[in-house]
Short mmCIF file of the C-alpha atoms (twelve columns), coordinates in Angstrom:
data_MODEL
# 
_entry.id   MODEL 
# 
loop_
_atom_site.group_PDB 
_atom_site.id 
_atom_site.type_symbol 
_atom_site.label_atom_id 
_atom_site.label_alt_id 
_atom_site.label_comp_id 
_atom_site.label_asym_id 
_atom_site.label_seq_id 
_atom_site.Cartn_x 
_atom_site.Cartn_y 
_atom_site.Cartn_z 
_atom_site.pdbx_PDB_model_num 
ATOM 1   C CA . GLN A 1   204.430 116.709 148.325 1 
ATOM 2   C CA . VAL A 2   201.273 115.037 149.601 1 
ATOM 3   C CA . GLN A 3   201.328 112.226 152.151 1 
ATOM 4   C CA . LEU A 4   198.464 109.720 152.156 1 
ATOM 5   C CA . VAL A 5   197.585 107.208 154.849 1 
ATOM 6   C CA . GLU A 6   194.887 104.597 154.285 1 
ATOM 7   C CA . SER A 7   192.970 102.667 156.921 1 
ATOM 8   C CA . GLY A 8   189.909 100.466 157.254 1 
ATOM 9   C CA . GLY A 9   190.945 97.350  155.387 1 
ATOM 10  C CA . GLY A 10  190.507 93.850  156.759 1 
ATOM 11  C CA . LEU A 11  188.861 90.468  156.371 1 
ATOM 12  C CA . VAL A 12  185.132 90.358  155.638 1 
ATOM 13  C CA . GLN A 13  182.699 87.683  154.535 1 
ATOM 14  C CA . PRO A 14  181.017 87.833  151.127 1 
ATOM 15  C CA . GLY A 15  178.073 90.208  151.273 1 
ATOM 16  C CA . GLY A 16  179.665 92.235  154.032 1 
ATOM 17  C CA . SER A 17  180.776 95.861  154.142 1 
ATOM 18  C CA . LEU A 18  183.918 97.845  154.820 1 
ATOM 19  C CA . ARG A 19  184.696 101.543 154.843 1 
ATOM 20  C CA . LEU A 20  188.148 102.674 153.751 1 
ATOM 21  C CA . SER A 21  189.555 106.050 154.748 1 
ATOM 22  C CA . CYS A 22  192.501 107.994 153.395 1 
ATOM 23  C CA . VAL A 23  193.859 111.112 155.060 1 
ATOM 24  C CA . ALA A 24  195.925 113.542 152.986 1 
ATOM 25  C CA . SER A 25  198.498 115.825 154.593 1 
ATOM 26  C CA . GLY A 26  201.297 118.094 153.456 1 
ATOM 27  C CA . ASN A 27  200.846 120.280 150.365 1 
ATOM 28  C CA . VAL A 28  197.157 119.551 149.700 1 
ATOM 29  C CA . PHE A 29  196.484 122.797 147.814 1 
ATOM 30  C CA . GLY A 30  195.429 122.474 144.194 1 
ATOM 31  C CA . VAL A 31  193.981 118.974 144.444 1 
ATOM 32  C CA . ASN A 32  191.846 118.137 141.402 1 
ATOM 33  C CA . ALA A 33  190.593 114.720 142.465 1 
ATOM 34  C CA . MET A 34  191.008 111.992 145.061 1 
ATOM 35  C CA . GLY A 35  190.167 108.350 144.720 1 
ATOM 36  C CA . TRP A 36  191.056 104.699 144.832 1 
ATOM 37  C CA . TYR A 37  192.767 102.040 142.795 1 
ATOM 38  C CA . ARG A 38  193.187 98.374  143.685 1 
ATOM 39  C CA . GLN A 39  195.558 95.572  142.790 1 
ATOM 40  C CA . ALA A 40  194.673 91.918  143.141 1 
ATOM 41  C CA . PRO A 41  197.366 89.219  143.278 1 
ATOM 42  C CA . GLY A 42  198.823 88.588  139.837 1 
ATOM 43  C CA . LYS A 43  196.846 91.419  138.242 1 
ATOM 44  C CA . GLN A 44  197.525 94.975  137.178 1 
ATOM 45  C CA . ARG A 45  196.427 97.891  139.312 1 
ATOM 46  C CA . GLU A 46  192.957 99.035  138.265 1 
ATOM 47  C CA . PHE A 47  190.924 102.181 138.801 1 
ATOM 48  C CA . VAL A 48  188.068 101.799 141.283 1 
ATOM 49  C CA . ALA A 49  186.541 105.203 142.006 1 
ATOM 50  C CA . ARG A 50  187.298 108.906 142.230 1 
ATOM 51  C CA . ILE A 51  185.715 112.160 143.316 1 
ATOM 52  C CA . THR A 52  186.662 115.515 141.832 1 
ATOM 53  C CA . VAL A 53  187.006 118.812 143.652 1 
ATOM 54  C CA . GLY A 54  183.597 119.695 142.230 1 
ATOM 55  C CA . GLY A 55  182.009 116.561 143.675 1 
ATOM 56  C CA . SER A 56  181.654 114.532 140.475 1 
ATOM 57  C CA . THR A 57  182.222 110.809 140.901 1 
ATOM 58  C CA . ASN A 58  183.327 107.988 138.624 1 
ATOM 59  C CA . TYR A 59  183.391 104.233 139.201 1 
ATOM 60  C CA . VAL A 60  184.645 101.143 137.454 1 
ATOM 61  C CA . GLU A 61  181.670 99.202  136.130 1 
ATOM 62  C CA . SER A 62  182.204 96.227  138.438 1 
ATOM 63  C CA . VAL A 63  181.600 98.273  141.611 1 
ATOM 64  C CA . LYS A 64  178.752 100.529 140.498 1 
ATOM 65  C CA . GLY A 65  175.818 100.303 142.885 1 
ATOM 66  C CA . ARG A 66  177.970 98.686  145.581 1 
ATOM 67  C CA . PHE A 67  180.764 101.192 146.314 1 
ATOM 68  C CA . THR A 68  180.447 104.872 147.164 1 
ATOM 69  C CA . VAL A 69  183.313 107.367 147.149 1 
ATOM 70  C CA . SER A 70  183.048 110.550 149.196 1 
ATOM 71  C CA . ARG A 71  185.282 113.305 150.479 1 
ATOM 72  C CA . GLU A 72  185.413 115.446 153.606 1 
ATOM 73  C CA . VAL A 73  188.084 118.171 153.621 1 
ATOM 74  C CA . ASN A 74  191.336 116.220 153.169 1 
ATOM 75  C CA . THR A 75  189.927 112.744 153.703 1 
ATOM 76  C CA . VAL A 76  188.525 110.477 151.012 1 
ATOM 77  C CA . TYR A 77  186.336 107.504 151.860 1 
ATOM 78  C CA . LEU A 78  185.305 104.371 150.035 1 
ATOM 79  C CA . GLN A 79  182.178 102.707 151.377 1 
ATOM 80  C CA . MET A 80  182.104 99.151  150.081 1 
ATOM 81  C CA . ASN A 81  178.897 97.140  150.362 1 
ATOM 82  C CA . SER A 82  177.861 93.710  149.068 1 
ATOM 83  C CA . LEU A 83  181.502 92.706  148.872 1 
ATOM 84  C CA . LYS A 84  182.484 89.805  146.659 1 
ATOM 85  C CA . PRO A 85  185.575 87.551  146.712 1 
ATOM 86  C CA . GLU A 86  186.723 89.239  143.497 1 
ATOM 87  C CA . ASP A 87  186.973 92.522  145.404 1 
ATOM 88  C CA . THR A 88  189.934 91.075  147.294 1 
ATOM 89  C CA . ALA A 89  192.929 93.328  146.641 1 
ATOM 90  C CA . VAL A 90  195.235 95.923  148.066 1 
ATOM 91  C CA . TYR A 91  193.420 99.254  147.835 1 
ATOM 92  C CA . TYR A 92  195.482 102.367 147.160 1 
ATOM 93  C CA . CYS A 93  194.385 105.931 147.739 1 
ATOM 94  C CA . TYR A 94  195.595 108.616 145.330 1 
ATOM 95  C CA . VAL A 95  195.498 112.380 144.894 1 
ATOM 96  C CA . ASP A 96  195.676 114.160 141.546 1 
ATOM 97  C CA . LYS A 97  197.161 117.630 141.330 1 
ATOM 98  C CA . TYR A 98  198.409 119.618 138.349 1 
ATOM 99  C CA . SER A 99  201.904 118.843 139.605 1 
ATOM 100 C CA . GLY A 100 201.334 115.089 139.577 1 
ATOM 101 C CA . THR A 101 199.818 112.145 141.414 1 
ATOM 102 C CA . SER A 102 200.582 110.971 144.934 1 
ATOM 103 C CA . TRP A 103 199.858 107.493 146.287 1 
ATOM 104 C CA . GLY A 104 199.292 105.878 149.619 1 
ATOM 105 C CA . ARG A 105 200.919 102.610 150.655 1 
ATOM 106 C CA . GLY A 106 197.730 100.608 150.413 1 
ATOM 107 C CA . THR A 107 195.415 98.685  152.695 1 
ATOM 108 C CA . GLN A 108 194.510 95.023  152.259 1 
ATOM 109 C CA . VAL A 109 190.894 94.009  151.726 1 
ATOM 110 C CA . THR A 110 190.133 90.295  151.801 1 
ATOM 111 C CA . VAL A 111 186.662 88.954  151.083 1 
ATOM 112 C CA . SER A 112 186.394 85.333  152.088 1 
ATOM 113 C CA . SER A 113 184.188 82.946  154.021 1 
# 
């Protein structure tokens, strides 16, 4: 079992930046990828970004050029720049292993003036 704890969320003005962090602990062997989803009020959870064990990255189209996912040992980061009100959501970290997917509890990001 993998435990995930996110941090770094908060309130930011449009055009601002935030950096989310997610620390993985427990049985972290055999991780294939780590990344982020988000869920806005009244909407389904959507994929945001991921990074594989080999360093390949993928992003949802709406965040390309603004968000950057990176990984350092057992921590995955999401650098979010040029934030927009539509980026407001709860952001969830996840870890993919052959045995399944583990999720964090989420961190709130609110983009508002």
